[in-house]
N, C-alpha and C positions, 0 to 999 in steps of 0.2 A: 744602542737605541735609547731614546729619552722620551719619557712620558710625564704627564702632569696630573696631579690630583688635588682636590679641594676637600678639606675636612673642617672641623670646628675648633674654635680657639679655647682649648683647655688642655692641661697636660694629659688628661685621659683621652682626648680626641686626637692630639697632635703627636705626642712623644712616641707612642707605639707604632704608628704607621711610618714615621721617619726612621726609627730604629730597624723595623722590619725591612724597609726599602733599602737601607744601607747594606744589610746582609744579603738581600736578594740581588743587589747589583754585584756584589762580590761573587755570588754563586752563578749568576746567569749573564752578567753584562748589561742587563736591562736597568737603566737608571730612572728613578721616579722622583720628581721634585714636588713637594707638597706646599700648598698655600692653606691659609685658615681663615674662617669667617666667624663672626660673633655667634654666640649661642642663639640670639634672637634671629639672626640671619639664617642660621641652621634650620630653624623652624619655618622661616618665611621666604627665603630666596627662591625664585622660580628655577626649578631644575633645568628647564629648557635653556635658559640663559647660561647657566653653568656648564651645561653639556656642550655648548658651542666653543668653550675655551679650555675644557679639561677632558682628559681621558677617563679619570675616575671621579666620582662624586660620592662622598660619604653623606648619607641622607637618612631622614626620618621616615618610617614606614607609612604614615598617613598620606604621603605624597604618591603612593603607588597607583591610585586611581587616575590621578592626573598624568602620571608618567605613561601609563598604558594608553591614555587618550591622545597624548601628544607624540608618542614615539621617541621621546628624548633619549631614552636609554635602550641598550640592547636587551633583548630577552636572553637570559642566561641558561645554560644547561642545568636542569633541575635534578641532577642525579647524585647529590651529596648524601652522606650518611644520614638517614632519617632519625637514627637514635642520637644524633649529636645536637639536635635542637633543644634548647632550653625553653620549656613551656611552648609558647607560640612564636618564638623568635624567628625561626626559619620561615614558617608559614605566613608570617605577617608581610613578607615581601612578595608573596604570590598573589596575582590578581588576573582574572580572566584566564586562569589555567596556565599562566606563564610566570616564571621567576624573574623579577626585575632587579634584584640585588641579593647578595649573600649576607647573612647575619654576621656582623663584625663585632658588635658591642651589644651587650644585653643589660637592660635596666628596667625597673618598674618603680612605681610608687611603693615605698616601704617605710618603716619607722626606724628611728635612730635615737640613741641616747648617749650620755656621758656616764659610763659605769663608775668612774671614780667619785662622782658626787653622791652616790648612795640614795638617789631619789627613785621612788617607785615608778614603774612604767604603766601606762593605761593598757587594759586588756580589751575593753569595748569602747565604742564611740560614746556610749552612754556615760562612761566614766568621765569623759571630757566635758559632759554637759551637767555633771553633778555639782552640788554646792561647794564641795571641797576640791574641785578640779584644779584650783591654783597650785595645789601641792605638786603637780606634775611639772610645773615650770616650763610649759610648752611654748615653742616658737614655730610658726608654720609659714612656709612660703605661700603667700596669697597674691603674688603677681598674677594679673588676670588669667594668663594661660594656665598657670599652675592651679589656680582656684577652680577654673572650669574643668580641668582634668580631674581634680579631686572630687568635684561634684559627680562626675561620671563614675569614678572609683566607688564612691559611696552608694550610688544607685545600683551598680553591678554587685556590690557586696550584699545588697538586699535581694539579689536574685534576678534583677531586671537587666539582662545582658543584650537583648535585642532592641537597642535604641534605634529610633527612626523607623520603627516598624509601623507606626501609626502616621498617616499623612497629615494629621492635624496637630499632633503633639510629639515633641522630640522624646519625652519620657513621661512617665505617669505622674500625675499631680501628687499622689501620696508619697512616692519615693523621692520626688523632687523636693517636696516640702521637708522631708526628713533630712536630706542632704544639705539643703540650705540652712536648716537649723543647726547642724553640726558646724558648718562653715562659719556661721555667725558666732557661735560659741567660741570657736578657736580664735576668731578675730578679737573678741573681747578678752581672751586670756593673754594676749600679747600686745605689743605696741602697734600703733597705727601704721608704722613703717612696714609692717608685714605685707601690706598691699603693694609695696614696691620691691619685695624681696623674692628672688628666685631660689632654687635649692642650693646653689653654690653660696649665696650670701648667708643663708641659714647655717649651712655646714661650717662656713668660716667663723661665724659667730659662736656656734656651739663648741668648736674645737679650739677657740682662742680666748674665750671669756667664760666666766662662771655664773652669769646671771640666769641663764636658761639651761635646762637639763635634758630636754628631749624635743624631738620634732616628730609628731605622730604620722606625718604623711609627706614624703618628698621623694623625688627620684634619687636613688642611691648612687654614691660614688665610692668605689673601693679605696681610693687614695686616702680618704679621711680615717680609715680603719688602720692604716699603716703606722706603726710607731715611728715618730720622728718627722712625719709629713707636716704635722702642725703640733703646737704645744701639747694638746690633749687628744689622744686617739679616741675615736668614736666606735660604738658597737651597734650593729643593726639588729632589729627584731621584727617579728611578724606584724603586719598592719593590725591595728585594733579591729575587732569584729563588730558587726551590727548585731545587736541582741537578737537571739533566736536563730542566728546563722553561724555556720562553723567553717567557712571557707573564705580566706582573704582574696579579694579580687582587684588588686592594684592594677592600674592601667599600665600596659606594656610600653616601655620606651626603648632606649638603645639606638643603635644605628646599623645601617647596612652599607655595603660598598657596591655601587653600581658602575657600569661601564657605559660611557657615552656612545650613542649611536653614530657619532661623527668621528670617533677615533680612527686613526689611520692604521692602527695595529690591533685589531680586535682579538686575534688569537693570543697575542702576548699579554694584552690587558686582562683577558679572562683567566689566563694561566696564573697571573699574579693574584687576582681576586680569589681564586680557589686556594692558592698557597697560603695567603695570609689568614684565611678563615679555617684552615685545617687544624685538627686537634693538637698536633705537635707544636705548631707555631703559636696557637692561641694560649696553650698552657705554659709555653716557655718564653720565647722572645717577646711576644706581645704582652703577656702579663707582667713580665719582668721590667717593662718600660712604661709603667703607669697605665697599662691597658686594663680594660674590664671585659673579659672574653664573653662571647656569646655561645661558646661551645659547652654543652652540658657536661661532658667528661671533665673538662677543665674545672668547672665549678665544684663537682663532686670531689675531685682530687685535692683542691685547695681548702676544703673544709677542715682539714687537719693541720694546715700550715699556721703556725702561731702569728705570723706577720699579717695575715689577711683573713683568718678564720672569722673574725668579728664581722666581716662582711659576707663571705661566701656561705658560712654556716647559718648565720643569723637571718639572712635574707632569702635562703634557698626555697623554703616552702612557699613564701609569698610570690616569688618570681615564677616558680613552676606552676602556679595557679593564676598567673597574670592574665588579664583580659585585653583583647585587641579592640581598640576603638574603631568607629567607622572610618573607612578609607575611600568612600565614594568621592568623585570629583567635586561635588558641591560642598563637602564637609569643611575644607580648610577656609573657605570664604565665610561660612557660618561661624567657625571658631573666631575668626578675626572680628566679626561683628559682636560676638559674645564678649570678647575681651574689651570692647569699647564700653560695655555697660556693667561689667563686673565690679569695678571700683565703687560705683554709686550704690551697689547693693550693700556694701559695707559702710561707706562713709556717709551716705544719705539715709541709711536705715530704711531702704525701700521694703515695703511689705512683701512677704513671700509670694502671696497670690499674684500681686502685680508684677513681680519679677518673672514668675513662671509664664504669665500671659505675654510679656514682652519677649521672652525667649521663644515662645511658640510662634509669634508673629515673624520673627527673624527666620526661624526654621522653615516655615511655610514659604517664605519669600525665596529662600535659596533652593528649596526642593522644587518649587514651581519653575525656577529659572534653569534648572538642570536638564 
């Protein structure tokens, strides 16, 4: 039997599913061929189109509202070990009381630094807005989607977790102004090119050059903590806190594995999805091939491993407290429109009040269309 899967184009997204599939074919005779799409396509590509061509789709959880609406994927048995979920990883793929994917990969926005440079790390966001903030040598991915995700991370870190609860405002003006103030400060601490940088670009820079020493907020990749992966291994640490708050609330990322509703072998496909997300495979074969497991037991076990402890120990508290962004069907279109205006906030120095007003106009438009 031969099946096809679509994942995303990075060693973390591609290598572990290929290695696992190779072993699975030896054990069961079920062969799975994997294709990969860009990181941007991972966030944007319509799941319904992919489901017409593939048995498996590795996806981002904000799509689940649309998936439930379109029926592109099969609803999966939701009887996995509840203690295996890292933070909200497993729950993020549940919508309308049904499970649309199994958590395969776990990530959230966390902080990272070059320990060999001996530069202090920020503890609060206020540290990064202080007069001496240049001492942190910070570089932040402010590509529009990452900047918007960070805005939500900062607002959640101030205790406002029910975004879109008000039909007139996506978030409160007070917390929105705070978050935009932090973002603008970070923009001024680094080069203008940050507006075009995603987390991978920042991690590549930090691990290969000496100009910058930390990034206070990006989606973490375990690969960069491994000795030998790049010239300089990185070490992760908890997100800075908002003054007066004691809980980091980084936006949950990662990926799940879903099964196409059009697959001709649903039982075989579901069996593989369960197998590759099991604790044994996640902590062994998956992790050993550049994977970043979503299984809680795997994270705890790897906190003592010298090769990857800089990721699993340093980022555990943040990811275990990670926050799940909205997943309603209207949300992805709203994000797309926000990404169109984010660069102007930085480069044209748009006033905070004006930017929040524009955000709310877009929000109301998408909410009213849903």
